[in-house]
C-alpha positions as semicolon CSV with decimal commas, in nm:
position;residue;x (nm);y (nm);z (nm)
1;X;12,258;1,442;21,753
2;X;12,147;1,074;21,898
3;X;12,407;1,054;22,197
4;X;12,631;1,397;22,327
5;X;12,972;1,198;22,218
6;X;12,841;1,264;21,870
7;X;12,943;1,597;21,909
8;X;13,297;1,527;21,982
9;X;13,403;1,612;21,650
10;X;13,182;1,890;21,597
11;X;13,277;2,250;21,594
12;X;13,673;2,337;21,661
13;X;13,730;1,994;21,826
14;X;14,105;1,929;21,787
15;X;14,327;1,786;21,992
16;X;14,522;2,132;22,093
17;X;14,150;2,268;22,197
18;X;14,095;2,004;22,391
19;X;14,415;2,009;22,541
20;X;14,410;2,360;22,637
21;X;14,026;2,321;22,758
22;X;14,103;2,040;22,996
23;X;14,398;2,285;23,134
24;X;14,164;2,568;23,211
25;X;13,907;2,331;23,343
26;X;14,126;2,178;23,604
27;X;14,300;2,522;23,682
28;X;13,894;2,652;23,792
29;X;13,866;2,345;23,932
30;X;14,150;2,350;24,184
31;X;14,283;2,717;24,187
32;X;13,968;2,945;24,086
33;X;13,806;2,630;24,319
34;X;14,034;2,717;24,609
35;X;13,972;3,063;24,624
36;X;13,600;3,092;24,576
37;X;13,550;2,827;24,881
38;X;13,774;3,042;25,142
39;X;13,475;3,287;25,197
40;X;13,279;2,961;25,265
41;X;13,489;2,771;25,469
42;X;13,508;3,090;25,702
43;X;13,098;3,150;25,728
44;X;13,123;2,754;25,811
45;X;13,362;2,823;26,087
46;X;13,176;3,088;26,222
47;X;12,864;3,132;26,160
48;X;12,774;2,848;26,104
49;X;13,001;2,700;26,400
50;X;13,183;2,408;26,190
51;X;12,812;2,226;26,179
52;X;12,793;1,942;25,939
53;X;12,611;2,198;25,677
54;X;12,828;2,461;25,730
55;X;13,158;2,182;25,632
56;X;12,954;2,045;25,340
57;X;12,879;2,361;25,168
58;X;13,255;2,474;25,266
59;X;13,376;2,145;25,046
60;X;13,123;2,190;24,756
61;X;13,148;2,547;24,690
62;X;13,525;2,455;24,513
63;X;13,372;2,353;24,247
64;X;13,127;2,608;24,132
65;X;13,400;2,751;23,939
66;X;13,443;2,423;23,718
67;X;13,045;2,420;23,690
68;X;13,078;2,758;23,490
69;X;13,370;2,667;23,336
70;X;13,328;2,321;23,135
71;X;13,056;2,480;22,919
72;X;13,207;2,763;22,858
73;X;13,534;2,607;22,716
74;X;13,263;2,425;22,530
75;X;13,075;2,715;22,396
76;X;13,392;2,967;22,300
77;X;13,691;2,746;22,283
78;X;13,586;2,418;22,090
79;X;13,339;2,648;21,938
80;X;12,993;2,449;22,020
81;X;12,685;2,476;22,200
82;X;12,755;2,490;22,562
83;X;12,540;2,217;22,653
84;X;12,705;1,988;22,425
85;X;12,963;1,806;22,613
86;X;12,716;1,616;22,783
87;X;12,339;1,634;22,592
88;X;12,276;1,625;22,265
89;X;12,013;1,821;22,263
90;X;11,904;2,082;22,562
91;X;11,604;1,957;22,747
92;X;11,641;1,868;23,141
93;X;11,546;1,522;23,194
94;X;11,405;1,536;23,551
95;X;11,275;1,147;23,478
96;X;11,634;1,032;23,407
97;X;11,743;1,218;23,695
98;X;11,485;1,097;23,944
99;X;11,487;0,730;23,873
100;X;11,814;0,728;23,843
101;X;11,800;0,918;24,248
102;X;11,542;0,698;24,351
103;X;11,744;0,335;24,286
104;X;12,064;0,453;24,388
105;X;11,865;0,559;24,741
106;X;11,687;0,268;24,784
107;X;11,986;0,036;24,718
108;X;12,210;0,224;24,892
109;X;12,015;0,168;25,191
110;X;11,861;-0,173;25,170
111;X;12,226;-0,349;25,077
112;X;12,331;-0,146;25,410
113;X;12,079;-0,316;25,642
114;X;12,081;-0,637;25,493
115;X;12,483;-0,669;25,513
116;X;12,436;-0,502;25,862
117;X;12,210;-0,790;26,008
118;X;12,394;-1,028;25,809
119;X;12,669;-0,953;26,032
120;X;12,931;-0,885;25,776
121;X;13,026;-0,509;25,930
122;X;12,860;-0,278;26,224
123;X;12,505;-0,050;26,138
124;X;12,469;0,199;26,434
125;X;12,121;0,406;26,414
126;X;12,148;0,718;26,570
127;X;11,911;0,992;26,568
128;X;12,038;1,296;26,470
129;X;11,945;1,701;26,545
130;X;11,633;1,727;26,375
131;X;11,725;2,086;26,311
132;X;12,063;2,017;26,232
133;X;11,977;1,730;26,041
134;X;11,667;1,971;25,785
135;X;11,969;2,241;25,740
136;X;12,219;1,985;25,577
137;X;11,948;1,809;25,379
138;X;11,858;2,193;25,242
139;X;12,274;2,272;25,248
140;X;12,375;1,902;25,107
141;X;12,029;1,849;24,829
142;X;12,166;2,171;24,621
143;X;12,575;2,169;24,667
144;X;12,610;1,875;24,619
145;X;12,396;1,835;24,312
146;X;12,584;2,090;24,194
147;X;12,894;1,898;24,290
148;X;12,828;1,612;24,126
149;X;12,708;1,743;23,880
150;X;13,085;1,950;23,793
151;X;13,217;1,620;23,823
152;X;12,979;1,449;23,575
153;X;13,032;1,792;23,348
154;X;13,435;1,714;23,384
155;X;13,487;1,307;23,381
156;X;13,144;1,160;23,215
157;X;13,135;1,498;22,949
158;X;13,405;1,686;22,841
159;X;13,697;1,428;22,917
160;X;13,518;1,126;22,787
161;X;13,433;1,363;22,452
162;X;13,842;1,446;22,472
163;X;13,861;1,049;22,457
164;X;13,574;0,952;22,240
165;X;13,703;1,207;21,977
166;X;13,990;0,978;21,931
167;X;13,881;0,653;22,064
168;X;13,601;0,470;21,918
169;X;13,605;0,143;22,140
170;X;13,364;0,176;22,404
171;X;13,599;0,029;22,667
172;X;13,844;0,307;22,597
173;X;13,604;0,556;22,580
174;X;13,391;0,439;22,928
175;X;13,753;0,294;23,100
176;X;13,995;0,559;23,050
177;X;13,801;0,847;23,178
178;X;13,679;0,611;23,477
179;X;14,007;0,546;23,547
180;X;14,161;0,954;23,589
181;X;13,840;0,927;23,818
182;X;13,911;0,708;24,036
183;X;14,301;0,847;24,102
184;X;14,186;1,164;24,187
185;X;14,010;1,057;24,472
186;X;14,242;0,846;24,610
187;X;14,245;1,083;24,874
188;X;13,916;1,103;24,985
189;X;13,930;0,834;25,276
190;X;14,244;0,881;25,486
191;X;14,175;0,626;25,702
192;X;14,315;0,390;25,429
193;X;14,628;0,554;25,409
194;X;14,554;0,677;25,048
195;X;14,646;0,325;24,940
196;X;14,644;0,245;24,527
197;X;14,351;-0,022;24,555
198;X;14,140;0,217;24,756
199;X;14,061;0,370;24,439
200;X;13,875;0,035;24,337
201;X;13,492;0,160;24,544
202;X;13,551;0,472;24,296
203;X;13,634;0,297;23,994
204;X;13,327;0,073;24,027
205;X;13,103;0,370;24,037
206;X;13,247;0,584;23,773
207;X;13,194;0,263;23,524
208;X;12,856;0,272;23,655
209;X;12,798;0,593;23,546
210;X;12,994;0,591;23,232
211;X;12,781;0,283;23,118
212;X;12,453;0,500;23,189
213;X;12,586;0,790;23,022
214;X;12,736;0,613;22,683
215;X;12,424;0,389;22,727
216;X;12,165;0,679;22,695
217;X;12,327;0,967;22,529
218;X;12,317;1,195;22,795
219;X;12,461;1,250;23,121
220;X;12,120;1,289;23,311
221;X;12,097;0,938;23,468
222;X;12,487;0,953;23,572
223;X;12,413;1,271;23,743
224;X;12,136;1,145;23,925
225;X;12,342;0,856;24,020
226;X;12,638;1,049;24,148
227;X;12,406;1,262;24,321
228;X;12,242;0,989;24,541
229;X;12,595;0,869;24,605
230;X;12,694;1,203;24,771
231;X;12,322;1,276;24,896
232;X;12,305;0,948;25,052
233;X;12,643;0,930;25,240
234;X;12,502;1,270;25,392
235;X;12,139;1,221;25,535
236;X;12,082;0,826;25,425
237;X;12,344;0,596;25,442
238;X;12,733;0,730;25,592
239;X;13,041;0,603;25,737
240;X;13,226;0,752;26,006
241;X;13,573;0,796;25,781
242;X;13,449;0,965;25,467
243;X;13,569;1,328;25,399
244;X;13,214;1,481;25,401
245;X;13,052;1,504;25,717
246;X;12,785;1,321;25,776
247;X;12,419;1,295;26,003
248;X;12,300;1,005;25,802
249;X;12,074;0,806;26,052
250;X;12,215;0,495;25,960
251;X;12,604;0,463;25,971
252;X;12,866;0,210;25,912
253;X;13,111;0,231;26,208
254;X;13,495;0,251;26,104
255;X;13,450;-0,054;25,752
256;X;13,749;-0,192;25,646
257;X;13,838;-0,115;25,265
258;X;13,754;-0,492;25,154
259;X;13,398;-0,392;25,323
260;X;13,357;-0,094;25,142
261;X;13,485;-0,239;24,819
262;X;13,240;-0,519;24,808
263;X;12,949;-0,298;24,905
264;X;13,015;-0,076;24,660
265;X;13,057;-0,292;24,408
266;X;12,708;-0,493;24,503
267;X;12,543;-0,222;24,517
268;X;12,735;-0,086;24,160
269;X;12,584;-0,423;24,042
270;X;12,244;-0,433;24,148
271;X;12,172;-0,091;24,014
272;X;12,308;-0,173;23,683
273;X;12,049;-0,466;23,712
274;X;11,743;-0,202;23,803
275;X;11,859;0,065;23,570
276;X;11,926;-0,147;23,283
277;X;11,589;-0,346;23,263
278;X;11,407;0,062;23,326
279;X;11,615;0,167;23,034
280;X;11,500;-0,160;22,803
281;X;11,176;-0,112;22,914
282;X;11,129;0,241;22,780
283;X;11,335;0,124;22,454
284;X;11,099;-0,144;22,425
285;X;10,784;0,093;22,469
286;X;10,917;0,385;22,210
287;X;10,960;0,084;21,963
288;X;10,615;-0,041;21,994
289;X;10,490;0,286;21,963
290;X;10,703;0,386;21,659
291;X;10,574;0,043;21,477
292;X;10,169;0,123;21,538
């Protein structure tokens, strides 16, 4: 297999089995996830005294059941290797994750400082409590990796394979899961009143993640980008309106929807250009190596 999408028709990947699997994943996400996160929420409010690290732990814990359910559904319902929902073969892409992570964090910080200096929004520099910051760094570093990986497993992995099973057009294969991903996140910014166009920043990000999953044939780059985005909001460049608490030293104060949308689109485009260039350079080296 050259791409994880090649697995979409393998095994017993029928419409009924895909649909049942999707239902099981959603149940594990919303029902089991809520039950699983309860003790962590209690821990957050007691032992961790409502700290940012504790609140983050309570939020991300709810993704753990779905993190396990996606590979289980793939293995036992679709009758394929457990990792085939998102990878052409099982080999961890440390380089792909690392490159995507570093580029995304770099773009986020540079663009925020640039737009702030241009006066497009108000940027506040804060000095977080070092102990709380380090605790949040460890908690969010691990927890947000699980959370973002789970969402990539579900949307760019299982759901995208489901779409690819019956639709070969890349626009639909990338676009349909991206629209669903954005719709599922519309309530994340309550200050925008859950307006439908609040999904635009999420749609831009989902298209970026979907493109690189499609482009590279695996979820590693998408996981790195998604992890960097959520991690940046918590420990590097945050806002005071997001659902996950932030101790980031750079804070955008009460940004409007237009600002959030514009920054996200520009950030996604710049990240796309940089990563696409790296991917093409790597492909060129591989091609030269084969010729020689």
